[in-house]
C-alpha positions as CSV (number, residue, x, y, z in Angstrom):
1,M,-0.2,-0.1,0.2
2,K,3.2,2.7,0.8
3,A,4.4,1.1,-2.6
4,Q,1.1,2.1,-4.0
5,R,0.7,5.0,-2.1
6,H,4.6,6.5,-2.7
7,F,3.8,5.8,-6.7
8,T,0.4,7.6,-6.5
9,R,1.9,11.3,-5.2
10,G,5.3,10.7,-6.7
11,E,3.8,10.9,-10.6
12,P,2.6,14.4,-10.6
13,K,5.5,14.9,-8.8
14,R,7.6,14.0,-12.5
15,V,4.8,15.5,-14.8
16,G,4.9,19.2,-12.6
17,N,8.8,18.5,-13.4
18,V,8.8,17.9,-16.5
19,V,6.3,21.0,-17.2
20,I,8.9,23.4,-16.3
21,I,11.6,22.4,-17.5
22,A,9.7,23.0,-21.5
23,S,8.8,25.9,-20.0
24,M,12.1,27.5,-19.5
25,L,13.2,26.3,-22.8
26,L,9.8,28.0,-24.7
27,S,10.4,31.0,-22.5
28,L,14.7,31.0,-23.9
29,L,13.3,30.3,-28.0
30,F,11.2,33.3,-27.4
31,L,13.7,35.4,-25.9
32,S,15.9,34.4,-28.7
33,L,13.6,35.4,-31.1
34,I,12.6,39.1,-29.9
35,K,17.0,39.8,-29.1
36,S,17.3,38.1,-33.2
37,R,14.4,39.8,-34.0
38,Y,14.9,43.4,-32.4
39,C,18.6,44.1,-31.2
40,A,21.3,44.3,-33.7
41,S,25.1,43.0,-32.9
42,P,27.1,46.1,-31.7
43,S,29.1,46.5,-34.4
44,H,25.9,46.6,-36.9
45,V,23.9,49.3,-34.6
46,R,27.7,51.5,-35.2
47,T,28.6,50.5,-39.3
48,E,24.4,52.0,-39.1
49,A,25.3,55.1,-37.6
50,H,27.9,56.0,-39.7
51,L,26.1,55.9,-42.4
52,N,23.2,56.9,-40.6
53,S,26.0,60.4,-40.1
54,G,26.6,60.3,-43.9
55,L,30.3,59.3,-43.8
56,N,31.3,57.4,-47.1
57,A,32.0,53.4,-46.9
58,N,35.9,54.4,-46.8
59,E,35.5,55.9,-43.5
60,V,33.7,53.7,-41.6
61,V,36.5,50.5,-43.0
62,R,38.9,53.2,-41.8
63,N,37.1,53.4,-38.5
64,E,37.0,50.2,-37.9
65,K,40.2,49.4,-39.1
66,P,42.3,47.8,-35.6
67,H,45.2,50.2,-34.5
68,S,48.7,49.1,-35.4
69,T,51.2,47.4,-32.8
70,D,53.4,47.7,-35.1
71,S,55.9,51.1,-33.9
72,T,56.8,51.7,-37.2
73,V,54.4,52.0,-38.8
74,E,53.9,55.4,-39.6
75,E,51.3,57.2,-41.4
76,D,51.8,59.7,-44.6
77,E,50.6,62.7,-43.2
78,D,51.3,65.1,-46.5
79,E,49.2,62.5,-48.5
80,V,47.0,64.2,-50.5
81,Q,43.4,61.6,-50.3
82,I,40.3,62.4,-53.0
83,N,37.2,61.6,-52.0
84,P,35.3,59.5,-54.9
85,A,31.7,60.6,-52.5
86,A,32.5,64.4,-53.5
87,L,34.1,64.0,-56.8
88,G,31.1,62.5,-58.3
89,T,30.0,60.2,-60.5
90,I,32.7,57.7,-61.2
91,S,34.4,56.8,-65.0
92,L,37.5,54.5,-64.5
93,A,38.8,52.3,-61.8
94,D,41.3,49.9,-62.0
95,I,42.4,46.3,-61.3
96,N,40.9,46.5,-57.6
97,N,38.0,48.3,-58.6
98,K,39.8,51.5,-56.3
99,P,38.6,55.2,-58.6
100,I,40.7,57.1,-60.9
101,C,38.8,58.7,-63.3
102,F,35.8,61.1,-61.5
103,V,33.4,63.7,-63.2
104,P,33.0,66.0,-60.0
105,T,30.3,68.2,-62.5
106,K,29.7,68.3,-66.2
107,R,32.3,71.3,-66.0
108,S,35.1,68.8,-65.9
109,E,36.7,64.8,-65.3
110,T,39.7,65.1,-63.2
111,C,42.2,61.4,-63.1
112,D,44.1,60.3,-60.0
113,A,46.6,58.2,-60.8
114,R,49.5,56.1,-58.8
115,G,52.2,54.1,-58.8
116,D,54.6,53.3,-61.7
117,I,52.9,56.3,-64.0
118,R,54.5,57.4,-67.4
119,I,53.8,60.6,-69.6
120,K,54.8,60.7,-72.4
121,G,53.9,64.2,-74.0
122,S,55.2,62.9,-77.9
123,T,52.0,60.9,-77.7
124,N,49.9,62.1,-75.8
125,T,49.8,58.8,-73.5
126,I,49.5,57.7,-69.8
127,Y,50.9,54.9,-69.3
128,I,48.8,53.7,-66.0
129,P,50.0,49.5,-64.5
130,T,46.1,49.2,-62.3
131,I,43.7,49.7,-65.4
132,T,43.4,47.4,-67.9
133,Q,41.7,49.6,-70.4
134,E,42.2,52.9,-72.4
135,H,40.5,55.7,-71.3
136,K,40.0,59.2,-73.0
137,I,40.4,62.6,-71.4
138,K,41.3,66.4,-72.1
139,P,42.7,68.4,-69.1
140,Y,40.5,71.4,-70.2
141,A,38.0,72.3,-67.0
142,R,35.4,73.0,-69.7
143,K,33.7,69.6,-70.8
144,H,30.5,70.6,-71.4
145,D,31.4,72.7,-74.8
146,E,32.7,71.7,-77.2
147,S,34.2,74.8,-78.6
148,A,36.5,75.6,-76.0
149,L,37.8,71.5,-76.1
150,S,37.9,71.7,-80.0
151,Y,41.1,73.5,-79.0
152,V,42.2,70.6,-76.8
153,K,44.2,67.1,-77.6
154,E,43.0,64.4,-75.9
155,W,45.6,62.3,-73.7
156,T,45.4,58.4,-73.8
157,L,45.9,56.7,-70.3
158,K,46.2,53.4,-71.2
159,P,47.4,50.7,-69.3
160,S,50.8,49.6,-68.9
161,T,51.0,46.3,-68.2
162,G,50.7,42.9,-70.6
163,D,52.0,41.5,-73.9
164,Q,53.4,45.7,-74.6
165,A,56.0,46.9,-72.4
166,P,55.6,50.7,-71.4
167,P,58.3,52.6,-72.4
168,K,61.1,53.2,-70.6
169,C,62.3,56.1,-67.9
170,T,64.1,58.7,-69.2
171,Q,63.5,61.2,-66.4
172,K,62.4,60.1,-62.6
173,H,60.5,62.5,-60.7
174,S,60.1,62.3,-57.0
175,V,57.2,64.2,-56.5
176,P,53.3,64.2,-58.3
177,A,52.6,65.0,-61.5
178,M,49.8,67.6,-62.4
179,L,49.1,67.3,-66.2
180,F,46.4,70.1,-67.6
181,S,45.8,72.6,-71.3
182,S,46.5,75.8,-71.5
183,N,44.0,75.8,-75.0
184,G,41.2,76.2,-74.8
185,F,39.6,79.5,-74.4
186,T,42.4,81.1,-72.4
187,G,43.4,84.2,-73.4
188,N,40.1,85.6,-71.7
189,L,40.9,86.8,-68.5
190,F,37.4,84.8,-67.0
191,H,38.5,81.8,-68.8
192,D,41.6,82.4,-67.9
193,Y,40.3,82.2,-64.3
194,T,37.4,80.2,-64.3
195,D,39.2,77.4,-66.4
196,V,42.8,76.8,-65.4
197,L,43.6,78.8,-62.2
198,V,41.3,78.3,-60.3
199,P,41.1,74.9,-60.7
200,L,44.6,74.5,-60.7
201,F,44.4,75.7,-56.9
202,I,41.3,73.0,-56.0
203,N,44.5,70.8,-57.1
204,T,47.5,71.7,-56.2
205,Y,47.0,73.7,-53.2
206,P,47.1,70.0,-50.7
207,F,50.7,69.6,-52.0
208,H,52.3,73.0,-50.8
209,G,54.5,73.7,-53.4
210,E,55.4,70.4,-54.2
211,V,53.6,69.2,-56.9
212,K,55.4,69.8,-60.3
213,L,52.8,71.2,-63.4
214,V,52.8,69.4,-67.0
215,V,51.6,71.6,-69.2
216,S,50.3,70.0,-72.6
217,E,49.8,72.1,-75.8
218,I,52.2,75.3,-74.0
219,K,51.5,79.0,-74.4
220,S,54.7,80.5,-73.6
221,W,53.6,84.1,-73.4
222,W,50.8,83.0,-71.4
223,I,51.9,81.1,-68.4
224,N,54.7,84.1,-68.9
225,K,52.0,86.3,-68.0
226,F,50.6,84.3,-65.0
227,I,54.1,82.8,-63.8
228,L,53.7,84.8,-60.4
229,V,50.9,82.4,-59.7
230,F,52.4,79.5,-60.9
231,K,54.8,80.0,-58.6
232,Q,52.7,79.9,-55.9
233,L,51.2,76.7,-56.9
234,T,55.2,74.8,-57.7
235,N,58.2,74.6,-56.7
236,Y,59.7,73.4,-59.6
237,D,59.9,74.4,-63.0
238,I,56.7,74.5,-65.8
239,I,57.4,71.3,-68.2
240,D,56.4,71.6,-71.6
241,V,55.6,68.3,-71.7
242,N,54.4,68.1,-76.2
243,N,57.7,69.5,-76.7
244,D,60.0,67.3,-75.8
245,D,60.7,63.2,-76.3
246,E,61.1,62.3,-72.2
247,V,59.5,59.6,-70.7
248,H,58.3,61.8,-67.1
249,C,57.7,58.6,-64.6
250,F,56.1,59.9,-61.7
251,P,55.0,57.8,-58.8
252,R,51.0,60.0,-59.1
253,V,49.6,61.7,-61.6
254,I,46.4,64.3,-61.5
255,A,44.9,64.3,-65.4
256,G,42.9,67.4,-65.7
257,P,41.5,69.9,-62.9
258,T,38.8,70.0,-61.2
259,Y,36.4,72.0,-61.5
260,H,33.6,73.3,-59.1
261,K,31.6,76.2,-60.1
262,E,32.3,79.8,-61.7
263,L,35.4,81.4,-59.7
264,G,34.4,80.3,-57.0
265,V,35.8,76.8,-54.8
266,D,33.8,74.5,-52.6
267,P,35.2,74.0,-49.1
268,S,32.8,70.7,-49.2
269,K,35.2,69.0,-51.8
270,T,38.7,70.1,-50.5
271,P,40.6,67.6,-48.8
272,T,40.8,70.0,-45.6
273,G,37.9,72.4,-46.3
274,F,40.3,75.4,-48.6
275,S,38.2,77.6,-50.3
276,I,38.1,80.4,-52.5
277,L,39.9,82.4,-49.8
278,E,42.7,80.8,-49.8
279,F,42.9,81.6,-53.4
280,K,42.9,85.2,-52.5
281,R,44.7,84.4,-50.3
282,M,47.5,82.9,-53.2
283,L,47.4,86.2,-55.1
284,R,47.7,88.8,-52.3
285,T,51.8,86.5,-52.1
286,A,51.8,86.3,-55.9
287,F,51.4,89.6,-56.5
288,K,52.4,91.2,-53.3
289,L,49.1,93.2,-52.9
290,E,48.4,95.3,-49.4
291,R,45.4,94.6,-48.9
292,A,43.5,91.7,-46.9
293,E,40.5,93.7,-45.9
294,V,38.6,97.3,-46.6
295,V,39.6,99.7,-43.6
296,S,37.6,102.7,-44.3
297,T,36.1,105.6,-42.1
298,T,34.8,108.7,-42.9
299,R,38.0,110.4,-43.0
300,N,39.2,108.4,-45.1
301,K,38.6,109.1,-49.3
302,P,37.0,106.0,-50.9
303,K,38.8,105.0,-54.1
304,L,36.5,103.8,-57.6
305,L,37.4,102.3,-59.7
306,I,36.1,102.2,-63.5
307,I,36.4,99.4,-65.3
308,S,36.1,101.4,-68.7
309,R,35.7,99.2,-72.5
310,K,37.4,100.8,-76.0
311,T,34.3,98.6,-78.2
312,S,31.1,97.6,-77.1
313,R,29.2,98.3,-73.4
314,R,31.0,101.1,-73.5
315,F,30.1,104.3,-71.0
316,M,29.2,107.0,-73.0
317,N,28.7,109.5,-70.1
318,L,31.8,108.2,-69.3
319,K,33.3,111.9,-67.2
320,A,29.4,113.1,-65.8
321,M,30.2,109.1,-64.3
322,I,33.1,110.9,-62.9
323,A,31.4,113.7,-61.9
324,V,29.6,112.7,-59.8
325,A,31.7,110.2,-58.4
326,E,34.0,113.1,-57.0
327,K,30.4,115.1,-55.7
328,L,30.3,112.8,-53.2
329,G,34.1,112.3,-52.2
330,F,35.2,109.4,-54.7
331,E,38.6,109.1,-55.6
332,V,37.9,107.9,-59.4
333,K,40.3,105.5,-61.3
334,T,39.5,104.8,-65.2
335,A,41.6,101.4,-66.7
336,E,41.0,99.0,-68.7
337,A,41.6,95.7,-68.7
338,D,42.4,93.4,-71.9
339,M,45.3,91.0,-72.8
340,N,48.1,93.0,-72.9
341,T,47.2,94.5,-69.1
342,D,49.9,93.5,-66.9
343,P,49.0,91.5,-63.7
344,P,50.9,92.5,-61.1
345,T,50.3,96.0,-62.0
346,F,46.1,95.6,-62.7
347,A,45.7,93.1,-60.0
348,R,47.6,95.9,-56.9
349,L,44.8,98.8,-58.7
350,V,42.1,97.0,-57.8
351,N,43.9,95.5,-54.7
352,S,44.1,99.7,-53.3
353,V,40.1,100.7,-54.5
354,D,37.2,100.4,-52.2
355,V,34.8,100.0,-54.9
356,M,35.1,98.5,-58.5
357,L,32.3,99.1,-60.9
358,G,32.3,97.7,-64.5
359,V,30.0,96.5,-67.7
360,H,28.9,93.2,-68.0
361,G,32.3,91.2,-69.0
362,A,35.7,89.6,-68.3
363,G,37.1,92.6,-66.7
364,L,35.3,92.4,-63.8
365,T,37.3,89.0,-63.8
366,N,39.2,91.8,-61.4
367,M,37.3,90.9,-58.8
368,V,39.7,88.2,-56.9
369,F,41.8,91.2,-56.4
370,L,39.3,93.5,-54.3
371,P,39.6,93.4,-51.0
372,V,36.8,92.1,-48.3
373,G,34.6,94.6,-47.7
374,A,34.9,96.0,-51.2
375,V,31.8,97.3,-53.7
376,L,31.3,95.1,-56.8
377,I,28.9,97.4,-58.7
378,Q,28.4,94.9,-62.2
379,F,25.9,96.6,-65.0
380,V,23.4,94.5,-66.3
381,P,23.5,95.1,-70.3
382,Y,19.4,95.7,-71.8
383,G,18.5,92.2,-73.2
384,N,17.0,90.0,-69.8
385,L,20.8,88.8,-69.1
386,E,20.5,88.4,-65.7
387,W,20.3,85.0,-66.2
388,L,24.5,85.0,-67.3
389,T,25.7,87.5,-64.7
390,K,25.0,86.0,-62.0
391,E,26.1,83.3,-62.9
392,T,29.8,85.0,-63.4
393,F,30.6,87.6,-61.4
394,K,27.1,87.9,-58.6
395,D,27.5,84.2,-57.7
396,P,31.2,84.4,-56.8
397,A,30.5,87.9,-55.2
398,P,29.6,86.3,-51.3
399,D,32.0,83.0,-50.8
400,M,34.8,85.7,-51.8
401,G,34.2,88.7,-49.6
402,I,33.0,91.4,-50.8
403,H,29.7,93.5,-51.4
404,Y,27.9,93.3,-54.7
405,M,25.3,94.8,-56.5
406,D,24.4,95.3,-59.7
407,Y,23.3,98.2,-61.6
408,F,20.6,96.9,-64.0
409,V,20.1,99.2,-67.6
410,Q,16.8,100.1,-68.5
411,L,16.6,99.9,-72.7
412,N,16.4,104.3,-72.3
413,E,20.3,104.1,-71.0
414,S,20.8,101.5,-73.3
415,T,21.8,102.7,-77.4
416,L,20.1,99.3,-78.5
417,S,17.4,101.8,-78.2
418,E,18.8,104.0,-81.5
419,Q,19.6,101.3,-83.8
420,Y,16.4,99.2,-83.7
421,P,12.5,100.7,-84.0
422,K,10.3,100.2,-80.7
423,D,9.0,97.7,-81.8
424,H,11.4,95.2,-82.8
425,P,12.0,91.8,-81.2
426,V,14.8,93.1,-79.7
427,L,13.9,95.2,-77.3
428,K,10.2,93.8,-76.8
429,D,10.5,90.6,-76.3
430,P,15.0,89.6,-75.6
431,T,14.2,86.3,-74.4
432,A,12.9,85.2,-77.4
433,I,15.7,86.3,-79.8
434,H,18.0,83.8,-77.3
435,T,16.2,80.9,-77.5
436,Q,16.3,81.7,-81.5
437,G,19.2,82.5,-82.3
438,G,21.1,81.0,-78.6
439,W,24.2,82.4,-77.6
440,D,25.7,83.7,-81.3
441,A,22.8,86.2,-81.1
442,L,22.5,86.8,-77.6
443,K,26.7,87.8,-78.0
444,S,26.1,89.9,-81.2
445,I,23.1,92.0,-80.3
446,Y,23.0,92.4,-76.0
447,L,27.1,92.7,-75.9
448,D,28.5,93.0,-79.4
449,K,26.1,95.5,-80.5
450,Q,25.9,97.5,-76.3
451,N,26.4,100.5,-75.4
452,I,25.3,102.7,-72.1
453,R,24.3,105.3,-70.9
454,P,23.7,105.7,-67.5
455,D,21.0,108.0,-65.9
456,I,22.8,109.7,-63.9
457,E,20.4,110.2,-60.6
458,K,20.0,106.9,-60.8
459,F,23.7,106.8,-61.0
460,K,24.2,108.9,-58.2
461,N,21.5,107.0,-56.2
462,T,24.1,103.3,-56.5
463,L,27.1,105.3,-55.3
464,V,25.4,106.4,-52.4
465,E,24.4,103.0,-51.3
466,A,28.0,101.9,-51.9
467,L,30.0,104.2,-49.7
468,R,27.3,103.2,-46.9
469,L,28.1,99.4,-47.2
470,I,31.7,100.3,-47.5
471,R,31.9,102.6,-44.1
472,S,29.2,100.8,-42.1
473,K,30.6,99.0,-39.5
474,K,28.7,94.9,-40.0
475,K,31.8,93.5,-42.0
476,N,30.7,90.5,-43.9
477,H,31.5,87.4,-41.1
478,V,34.4,86.5,-43.6
479,Q,38.1,87.2,-42.2
480,M,41.4,87.1,-44.0
481,N,44.6,86.3,-42.5
């Protein structure tokens, strides 16, 4: 009976144990499912946080690398890195899928290759060991403009491995090369700066002079014109690559200057965040300019520079303009900026003034020499040209620390009113002329045939506002060191 009783009492106990164990197993399984569904691993969370913060893949990988314990390994602090994400479309990669060529904007393409790179100028060829296919490039920052590129020679990036061995080095260089063309639209001051000098600065500034300029289709007179600028970009002699039979060997070659925007540098796309202000600082050093910014009080006589023109877009009442400016207290100077202008001399003139004005044209490019806090007044010719004047000079001005003013020329201030009947489409519907005739029609009519006779009272009011700006205690929130 006891045994039966013992059996009868122990059976529920065993059943209870089984239930408890089963419940525990189910709980563990349930918790595992919850964790796998809602709780990511620490490494996954960290990577996702990096991606959400806007860092590119290269930065994520670099941050997750373990620190080396080898004390002999050092990072090269002078190594200039290019951020592919900032440069835009990738047009060529090497055998390791590493980007070589980039198209940062529609305006330019830049190729950056490292290793045993060989340049043979007589054949316009760059031999690169890490690529498997040929690639063509025109090293001039106007990729979108077929007219400009028609003057620029094409270069071939060619694999240097395989059946055909690359040519032997005849000159070895220990620093990187920057390859660009001095052809295209050079000779026009605006294109000198926006197509070549500013883009070159973007690529070469991080090297602090330790880079060699390799020039394709060299124009000796043009190089000499800007030689003081080039001496700031490089510590070495310029290489005229098309006119020798050498095979130049470099550890790195950058082909094609990088364009950001008209007369500008985008700090978000530069390795150290430098901007157009560093470019202006470089120009001050190159041309020995004294003024970093305007220091003007009511006791100082402000200086006004009028950019004059001899052909189109001339001021027809220049003497009256000068007279009213002098009555307002300005010391007035006039000068024309053309192909024969000596850059250092003109740069010092522009740097010495507080206000510069002129009709839209290449001469206004000299705004790069104005001190911070100066005023630029652009006369916008009649003909719905606001879009053109905005892109070329209005938009770049704030980044340079310059106060900008538009002077919109009305029909009664334009000599076009004397050349066409009142109901002519040129006067009544300029936009239609732009649409139908394109750039050639726009240029031939509204730029080449138009001269300006400013309304003197309107002009006076413009100068009064310019005086207020340069005498204002409010600065541009930009400092130049």
